[in-house]
N, C-alpha and C positions, 0 to 999 in steps of 0.2 A: 534499550542497546542499539547497538549500531549495526548498518547493514554483516558487519564481520561477527561481530556475535551471536547473530543470528542466522548467520552459514554457515561457523564453525559448529555448532550443537545441529543445525539441518543434519549436516552430511554423516552424522553420527547414527541415523535412524536406521540401519541398515541387522541383518539378521546374522547372528554369534559375532557381534561385535563387543570385546570387551571393556570397550570405551563406554557403550551405555548398556546401561544395566536396569531393563524395562522391570518390577519387584508384580505391579495387580495391575491386574485391567476390567474395567469395571463400565457393563455395558447397561444401557436406560433403552428400553420400546415404550415411546411416549403412542396413545392415538392420536389421531386430530379432532376422532367428534367427541370424542367425553375431554380432552387434553387431560386424562387420566393418567398412569404410568401401569403397563400394560403387562410385561417383565425385565426385570434388570437380574442380572449377574455378574459375579464378580472370580474370575481366575487366574491362579497364579501366569504370568507370560510365557512361564518356560514351558507350560505344557498342551499351549497348542500346539496343533501342528504345525509344519514349517508352511506351509502356503499359509494359514491364516494369518501369521506372523509377517509375512511381506507385504500382505494386501493389509493389513494394521500401519506398518512399517510404511508403507506408500501412501497411504490416508495421511498420518502423522507430519508424512515433509508437504506434503499441499498445503497444508493450515499455515505451515510455515513458510510456505512462497508466495511473494509479492513486493512489493515495492515500497517501502518506509512513506507515510502520511497517504497512502494509496489506498495502499490494501489492510497494511500494517500498521499499528497505531499502539504506541509505549502511555499507556494510560496511566495517571496517577488517581489514586485509591478516594476518596469522598473521604471526609472527617465527618465522625460524631455521627456516623451511621446505626443506626438498630437493628444488628442480626447481619453484623458488615461482611461482604464477602473474605476482605483481607481476612478477616479472623479464620471463618472457618476456612480457606484453603491454608490459611498457616497451619492449621488444627490439625489438616490434612495431612499435610511431610511430615511435622510432627510425631504420631501416631505410629505404633508398629502394630496397632489392633484392627485387622481386618475389618473388622465391626463396625468402627470406630470409624474408619478411612469408608465403609460407606453410607455411614447414616449423615457424615460430612456433605459427602458428593451429593446423594439424593438431596440434602437442605437447597444446591446450586438449580438443580432440578426443579425442587418447588416455585423455586422463585423465577425459575424462568415458565414455568406454568401460570402463572399467577396473572392473571390480566390477560393473559396470550390465546388464540388462536391460532393453531398452524395447519397450512392450510393439505397438509401431506403429513404418513406416519412419520415420524424421525425419530430415529437413534443417535443417543449421546454416548460416545463415550471418553471414556476419564482413564489415565494413566496413571502412578506415580510412578516415577525413578531417579537414578541417578545416574548423571553425566559427567566423563573425567576428561578432563583437559590436560596433558602434560604441559608441564614448566621449561621455559625457555631453555633448548640445547647450549649448556657452556664449552665453551673452546676445550676439549680434550674427554669431552664426557660424548657416552655412544647415546645412541637411537633408544637402545634394551636400556640402561642408565637410568635415561630419560626418563622413562613410561616408570619407572620407580618413584617418580618424583612428580605426581599431580593434582592438578586443585578440582575438589570433590563437590557437585553442585546437587542439590538433592528441587526434585521439579515434579507441577502438575502440569500434563496436557489435558485441554480440554477438545472432542471434536466430535461438531453437531452435523450428522448427514441425513441427505430422506430419503424416503424410501419410491421406486419405479413398482408398478407393474408389471408381473409375470408378462413374457411374450406369448400370445397365440402363435401355434406351429404347427404346421404342416409335414410327419416326418416319413419317412418312408425304410420297411422293416425290410430286410436285408432277407431275412432265413422266411419270415412268413411270405415273403414278396408280397405286399401290398403296403396303402399308403394308410397312415393313423394320424390321429388327429392328436397335440400334447398341448396338452393347458395342466399347468403345475399354479397351486394356489399360493405357492410360499409367496410375500413383497421378495423383489432385492432392493437389497440395504446400498447406495451409492457412494460406495469409500472412495472414487475416483472425484468429485468436486465438495469436498465438506463446501455449510453454506454459512460456516462462521465456526469458529476454535478460539482460543485462550491459553498462555502459558503464563504462570504462574510456579518463580516471581521471573523476572526480569533479571536480566544480568550483562554488566556493563566490563570487563577486564577485569575479568573472572573474580566479580564482588556481586555476590546477590544482593538486590533491591527489591525487600519486599512490599514497598513504597509504591508500588507500579507493577502493571499487568498486562504484558505484549497479547491485545486482542485481534484476530485476525477477521476480516469482511470475507464476505463470499465475493463481491464483485465491486472492482477500484470505485473510491469516491462514498461505496455506500453502505452508511454505518447505519446498522439494526442498532439507532439509540434505545428501547426497550433493551436490547441485552446491555448497553452499555453501562447505561445509566442504576435499573432497576436487575441487573442479576450479576454485574461485575462491580456495583456501586462504582463505579469507577467517573473521572471527570468527563466531560466535552473533549470532545478532541477537534484541533485545527488540520482539514486534510490539506494536500500540498494544495488544490484549487482554491480551496479558503484564503491561504495564503498571497496565491496567485491574486483573485479577487481585490481583498484588504489593499494590496500594494496598488495596484490600477485606480483603485478610489483613493487613496493617499495621493498619487501622483497626480487627478483630476482633481481635489481638492488647492493644490499647492499653486500649480502649474497651469490651473485649467484640463479643458480637454481637450484643445485643439494641439497637437504635436505635430512636429512635419517627419518622415522618416529618418531623415539623417540623425536626428536629435532622439527617434526614440533605437535607433543602431547603436546611437552611443550611453545611453542607458543600460542596453544590454550588454555592450562590451566591457561595462564600467561591472557590473555584478562578475560576469566572467570571469572579471579581472581580480575581484576578489575571492568570486572559490578556488582559482588557479591560485591564490597568493596564501593560502588554506587550507592546501589541501592533505593537510598530516590532519585537519580539525574534520571529523563528521560531517558537521553539518556546519557549516558558519552560517553567524547571523548576522541579520541586521535592526539596529535599532535608530529611532530619531534620528539620534548625529548619523550614522550612517548613512542614510537613506539621504539626507540632505549632503553631506559628500556626494552619493553616487550624482544626483540632481546636477548640483554645479558642476563636476567634472567633465559632465552629459554633455555642457553649456546654455543649459535653462538658466533664467537671472533673474534675479531680487527672491533669493531665498535664501533664507535663517532660520537656524534651529527653531525660532518659539515658535516659528509659520508652521513647519515639519511638525514636533512637539503638538502645537495643536492640532494639527488634522488627525495624528493616530487617535486622541484621546475620542474627537468626532468620532472619526469612524469605525474604532474598536476599542471606544472607551479605555482604553488603556494606554496613558503614555510608553509606561515602559515595559510594553510589548513590543515582541522580537520577531522575525519575518525570518523564516531560511531559506538563503541564498539561492540553495538547488530547489524550493518551489518557486522561486519567482521567472528562473531563469527557463525558458524551452531550453530542451535537451540542445548542446552548440551544433551538433555535426548533423544536424537532420534539421528538414524542411518541416520545421513543426508551427511556425505563425500563417495562421490565416487571416488573410487580405479578402472580406465577404462583400462584394459590388452585385448590382440587381443582374448585371453582366454574363458576369464572370465569377468563382472562386479561386485566387490562386493560394499554394503553402508555401515558403518560404525561409531559409537561414535568419536567424535574427542576422548574423554580419550582413547578411547581405542588403537590407534593408535598405544599403548608402547609395543603393544601384537604384532606386526606384524613389520616382515624384509624380505625385498628382500635379496639374498642371491643368491649362484654361489652351485651347488650341481651336480658333475657329468657333469661337465660342459654345466646344464643346468641351466638359471638364472630364478629363483623361486623364487613364494611367500611361506615364512613360518607363522604361525598365532600357539604364544603359547597356550596349553589351560592348563586347568587346571581341566577338565574330560574330557570324553568322547561325543563325537559329537554327535546331535540326529538330521537325519535328513527324514522327514514324518514318524516320527513316529517308526523309524528303527537308531538302536546304529552300528554308524559307528566299525570296528575291529579296531584296531592299527597293521599298516602294518610295513615290516621291509624292504620295497623295496629298502633301501638306504641302510640298513646296511650292506644286502647281495652283493651288488652291491661294496661297497664298500673292502670288502671281498676277491673277485676276483678279485680286482687290487692290493689286498696287493699280492693275490698267485700269482699273474701274475710277 
C-alpha cells in the first residue's frame, strides 16, 4: 500500500458513511496477571450507540495514522507456517457465519497470548467490513452516477488498546451541599492511543493483496517483533531508519568514513533529484547500480559497480536489495541533519551543508559557516569579529 491507498481508506472511517460498511465488531478483554481471556463479545456494529461508534471510528483512524516505514509497515506473510495467520484472516473474511468469524479471531488472540506477558490489561478489537471506492469519473458522468460503480474491498482491522486505572476524584454535590469522594472501579479503555494493530489485506490501486498485511506500531521505528513474527506470521520489516543506516554503512565501505561537507551535500542533492524525477512513483528505490551513479555524480572517485555490489552483499547480505530513496533522504526542506560536537550540536538542511567547512585555524579545529549576511540571535545582530585576523598578524610579527 502507498500513502494514498492508506489515506483513502482511513478517511472513510466515519459514522453514517455509505462507503464504509462495518458488519461486526468483536472485542476481547485480556487480564495481565494470567494472560487469560476474561471476556469477549460480538455485536453488529450498527447496533452500537452513536457515541460508541464515534469512539471506535476514531480508534480505527489512529491505527492507520503514521508514516510508512516509520509507524506503518506493509509486511509479507511468511511461507509454510503452521496455523498461518494469513489463512486465518482470509477465512475470517470469507465466512458469513458470526460464530466462525469469532473463532478465527480468537485464534489470533491465542497467538498474542502465547509466550507473552502484557504489563496491563488490554482490549483487542476486531472489525470486519467492506470498503467501497467509486471508480474515476469519466467526462459526462455525474458524481451520483459514479457512485453506482464502485470497487468493493472486504477487510479485517485489528486494534490493540491498553486500559487505565480510573481516576480518584473529589466531587461536590450541589443538592446535598457536601463534598463526596468518587471512586469508579471500572477500568478505562484508552481508545485514543492504540498500542498496535493491523489491516488485512493490503490494497494497491483497488486490488486486494492477500499476501501482505499492514502492521501498525505503537511508536515510530519501535516494532513489536513478537506480534510481527509470531502473531501475524510476517517477515521482518526494514524501517526507514534501517535503510538510512544501511546506506551510510555502504557509503563508508565504498568511499571510506571520511567525507567533506560539499561532497556529502552533493550526495543528498543527487538522491533528492532521484526522488523528484520519480515523483509519480510512490517509493523510488535505489539498487547498487543507482547508488554507484549517485556516488559518482557526487564527485566521489574510484567508484565501480563491483565495489558497490560487494558492499551491498557485505552490509546486508543481499546484493539485489533496494533502498528506499525517501528513507535515506532527510526531509529536504527541514533542518534535519544533525552535526554533533563536544561544544555544540547544530542542525542544518542537506542543501546547506555546502556552506560549512571543517578547518584548522591557529592550531584549533573549527567548524566554519559561510554567510551571506550578518547573523541574528534572539533579535540581536552579531558583530563581525576579527579575532583570527589579529592572531594571524601577531604570528607574522613574531
